[in-house]
Every structure is written in C-alpha cells, then in structure tokens.
C-alpha positions in Angstrom: 0.0 0.0 0.0 1.1 3.5 -0.6 -0.1 6.8 0.8 0.8 10.0 -1.1 0.1 13.6 -0.2 0.2 16.2 -2.9 1.6 18.8 -0.6 2.7 19.1 3.0 0.2 19.1 5.8 -2.6 17.1 4.1 -2.3 14.2 6.6 -0.7 11.5 4.4 1.8 10.6 7.0 -0.8 10.3 9.7 -2.9 8.1 7.5 0.1 5.9 6.5 1.3 5.5 10.1 -2.2 4.6 11.4 -2.8 2.2 8.4 0.5 0.4 9.1 -0.3 0.1 12.8 -3.9 -1.2 12.1 -2.6 -3.8 9.6 0.0 -5.0 12.1 -2.6 -5.2 14.9 -5.5 -6.7 13.0 -3.6 -9.3 11.0 -1.1 -9.8 13.9 1.8 -9.5 11.4 4.8 -7.3 11.1 4.4 -4.1 9.0 7.0 -1.8 7.6 6.2 2.0 7.3 8.7 3.7 5.0 8.7 7.5 5.1 10.3 8.7 1.9 10.0 12.4 2.8 13.8 12.7 3.2 13.8 16.3 4.6 10.7 16.4 6.8 9.6 12.8 7.4 7.6 12.3 10.6 7.6 8.5 11.1 10.3 8.7 13.8 8.4 11.3 15.7 5.0 9.5 15.4 6.4 6.2 16.6 8.8 7.8 19.2 11.8 6.3 17.4 15.3 7.7 16.7 16.8 5.4 14.1 20.6 5.6 13.9 20.4 5.9 10.1 17.8 7.2 7.7 16.6 6.6 4.2 18.8 9.5 3.0 21.9 7.5 4.0 20.7 4.7 1.7 20.0 7.2 -1.1 23.4 8.9 -0.8 25.4 5.7 -0.5 23.7 3.0 -2.6 26.8 0.9 -2.8 26.6 0.3 1.0 23.1 -1.3 0.9 23.2 -4.9 2.2 21.2 -6.9 4.6 23.0 -5.5 7.7 22.5 -1.9 6.4 18.8 -2.5 6.0 18.5 -4.0 9.5 20.1 -0.9 10.9 17.8 1.3 8.9 14.7 -0.3 10.4 13.4 0.5 13.8 11.3 -2.0 15.7 8.2 -0.7 17.5 6.5 -2.9 20.0 2.9 -2.8 21.1 2.5 -1.2 24.5 0.2 -3.0 26.9 
C-alpha cells in the first residue's frame, strides 16, 4: 500500500502510520512503514523512534546497501500493553 500527499500538511503521514499500525494489529503481522520524505519525514516522531540511520543515508550511498544496512535502517516498534 502507498499513501501519497500532494503537498505538506494534508495528513498523508498520519494516515500511513495509522494504516501500518492497524494492519499489524488486525492481522497480527509485522508491518513496515517507510517515510520517503527525506527532509521532513515524521515516522520517527510519530512512533517515538530515533533510528541511527535514515533513508537519506541509503540514497546517498547505494553501494553500502546490504542486509546489515537494511537491518540498521529499520526501527522496531513494540505494542505497548
């Protein structure tokens, strides 16, 4: 699934984050939310995460992309009880 906003502030990130969370919860599966807004992405803020590397690192250094790099790029969010 993809959620795209035509301009900033239309709520696309909020919809995408809630959609990812709902899919993971309802289907009891892992979900990946990728925020491709390199300059102003809000996924880290919405999920209270501070990933050590961002998508911009992958874009700027495509030769470094391997399984370990992707693992470092992803942040795991756990359901709070």
